[in-house]
N, C-alpha and C positions, 0 to 999 in steps of 0.2 A: 471841791465842794464836799463837806463832811457828810457822812450818812447817818442815818438814825441809830441809836443806840438801842441795847435790847429793853429799854425802859420805855421806848416809844411805840410800843405796838398798840394798835387801834383802827378806827375805820375813817378813810376820807369820802366825804359825799362829792364824787365827780360829777361834773357837767360834760357828758361826751359831746364833742362838736362833729358836724358832718365831715365824711370822709376818712374818718379813724374807725377802725374796728375795735371791739372792746380789748382784743388782744393787744392792738396798737397802744391804747391807753395803759395798759399795765405794762408793756415793756418800756414806754418813755417814763413811766413813774418809777421803774427800777433804776433808770438812769438818773432821773432827778434827785430820789432819794439815797442811792447807793445801797439800797437794799433787795435782796434777791425774793424773800418770802412775801409775794404780794399775789393777790388774787381778786377777781372780780366776781360779782355776784348777778349776773344774768345778763346774756347776750343782748347787745342792740347792732342791728345791720349799720353798715357804714352811712347808709343815708339817713338813718335815724339820728336823732339826737336826745339828749336829757340826762336823767338822773342814774347814775352807775356808781353805787356805794363799791368802794374798794378796800380790801382788808389788808393790812399791813402787820407782817411780823406773825406773833402767835394768833393774832385776830384772824387769820385765814382759817382757823377751825370754826368761825362763824359764817363761811360762804355758804355753805348748804342751808342754814338756818334762814338766813336774810332772802337767798334765792326762792325759798318757800313762800316768801311774804306776798299778800295782795299787791296789785299794780294800778297805777292808773295812768291813763295815755289821753292825749288830744291827736286825733287822727284826722287826715282830709281822705275822702272818699270820692273818686270819680267814677260815675255810670257809662256805660257803652263800650268798655273795653274788657277784655281778657288776655292775660298774659302768662307767660310759663313760669314767672316768679311771683305773681299775684300783686305786683306792685307796679306803679307807673314807669319804672325803670327797665322792665324785662321786654323781652321779645313778644311783640303783639301776635296773638293766635286769632283774635275776632275782634271785629268792631261791629257794634250794631247801633240803629237809631234808639234814642232814650225818649219812650212814648209814655213812660208813667208819671202819675201825677204827684204832687207833694204828699198828698193823704196817703196814695198806695205805698209811698217810700217811706214816710214815717211808720205806718203799718208794718212795713217788712223789717224796717230797723228795730223797733221795739220787740218785734216778736222773738229776739234772740235773747233778750234778758231772761237770766234764769240758766240752768245747766242744759249743756248740749254736747253732744260726741264730735268733736272736732278732728277732721283728717289733717294731720300734720303735713305742710307742702314738701314738696321735693327740695326746693331750696331752702334747707333748714340744717341746723349743725347736729340733728339728731343722728345717731349711729344705727347701722343696719350691718349685722355680721361685720363689726369693727371699722367700717367705713362711713364716712359722714355722707348724709343724704345730699348735700349741694355737690359734693365731689362725684357722685354717680350722677347727678342732672347733668354737670357739665360734661360728661363723656355721653350725655344723650341717653341715659337709661332711666327708666322709671321702675320702682320696684314697691312691692305690696307694703303698705302701712297701716297700723291699727289706729283706729279712732280713738282719741282719748277724752276722757269725761273732764270738761272745764266747766267753770260758772261766771257768767257775766252777771255781777252784782248790780251794775248801774249802768245805763247807755243814756247819755244825753245828746241832743243834736242841738248844736251850738249855733249853726247858721246852715241854710239851704238855698242855693241858687243852682239848680239843676242844668248840667249834669254833676256839679259839684257840691259836697255836702262836708260839714266840720263836725266830728263827734268827739264827745269825752266818754271814755269808757274805764270803769272800775272792774278788774277781773281777777280770776285766781291765777297762780302759777301755771305756766305751761301753755297760756293762752297766745296765740298768733293772730295779732290785729289784721295782718294782711289776708289772713284765710277767713277771718270775719267779714271783711269788705268783699272778698271774693264770693263768700256764701250768700250776703246779703245780694249780690248782683245775680247770682244763679236764681235766687228766690224771686227777684223782680224780673228775670228773663231777658235781660239786657246785658248782663255782665256788669263786673265793678273791679277797679283796682285801688290799692292804697296809694295815694298820692303824696302824703306826707305822715310823718309819726314824730310826736315827741312824748318821752316818758315823762310826766310830771312828778311821779311818786312812786317809791319803793317802800312800803310798811311806812315808817316814821320819817323816811329820807325823802325831802321835797326839793323840787326844782329851786325854790327861791331861796334855799339855806346850801346850794350846791356852789362848787368852784372849779374854774376851767384850769386846765394845765398850766396855762403862763402863770395864773396867780399862784397857784401850787409851788411852781418854779421860783417865782420872786420870794414868796415867803421862805422857801428852803433856804435861798441865797442869805436872807437876813437873819436866819436862825430862829425862825418864829414858826415852824413848820406845827408846832404843838398848839398853836392858836387853832388850828382846824380841825386838829387829829381828836376824833371821837373815842373816849376810852371804852374799852370791851365791857367792862361792867355796866355801863350805861345802856347796854341792850338787855339786862335785867333788872330795871329798877323796881319791877313790880314784886322782887323778892327780897325778904328780909335778910339783913348783914348779920353775921357772926363773926367773932374774932377769936382767932386761936391763941392759946396760952404759949408763952414762950418756950417753954418745955416741950410743946408738941410741934414747934415749927418744922422739925426734920420730916416728921412724919407727912404733913402737908407738902413740903417740898418734894417728896419722894411720890407723890399722888397717893398716898394711904388712907386707908379709914380713919375715921377718928371716934374714940369714947365721946359720949356727951359731956363729961366732966372735964373735957379736953379744951372746952371752949369757954369763953369768961361770961357769956350770957347766961342768966339764970332763968329760964322760963320752961313751959311745958311745949313741946313741938307736936305739931300733928303728923301721923303717919305718913310718910311719903311726902313730906312738905320738903321742898327746895329752897336752899339757903345760897347766899354769896358768901364765900369764906374769905377773910382778910387776916393779915398779921397785925399786932399792935401798931405798927407804923402806917398802916392804912393801905398795904400793898395787897391787890387782889389776886388770888390764886386759882379760883374756880368755882364751879356751882356741884354742890353736895345736895344730897337725898338723905332724910332722916328713916330709919328704920327703927320703930318704936319696940319691937320685940327683942331688938339686938342692943338697944340703948346706944346706937352710934350712927354716925354720918358717913355714908361711903361716897366716894367720886363720883359724879355725873359726867362732867366735862371740865377738863382741866386746862390752863393757859398758861402754863409755864413756859418761859423764853428758853 
């Protein structure tokens, strides 16, 4: 099976299936694509499913940017249970009767819309003193964690048949949906766990446009992997394009700054304006920022293979 060549850098919108960790997905893609430089853009637990954009080749420089984007989930919540992992697959710590009304439940759920300080769960990949929290949790240790400010932009109750609720949540990066479920349960006084989770969107990447690993493998075998590979510059479509003069190609290939007369476009650029830089054949090199007082473009982020 032939690997991707250096011109095939980009992003694949993967639909992670149940039973795989995010790292499993990356490992499998390395084998399928014959490419070592692959990174994912936001951990999903093994029992969760959904959108997992994966960056290939020089697109791995986008991983941090995509991880920072807002996300959207559909989650199942079950009242009356508290577990050590805050989801239904953990060890049960407490069971309580569910005596709240639907109206009380709605009020509690919607009270979390907006910003709140969320305490990361012990069963998470966050590190304390170089060790992942879930590793410490498996050793039976609990350490002090700092609450993190997150934002819940939207919460919609899709269905309610107590003790089970289905929620759609649009949130900022760093949000733990199982912790949200746990916190709703604490507010209602009966406890709650997350019973299912699907990430339906990360930024512009949607579940309906995603691809399962078996589909990726079939496309690679058929030599059609580029059919689903999203080019790096598609992530910056809001920025204007500029094209480098042939005589300045070496400068951009080495990641150097460019005098404004070295580009073909003859227009006024705003101070601090970011642009996409291409050569005459349409090859994308990176993002540059214009400094008016110097009359030059300086590299912001390069994507050279």
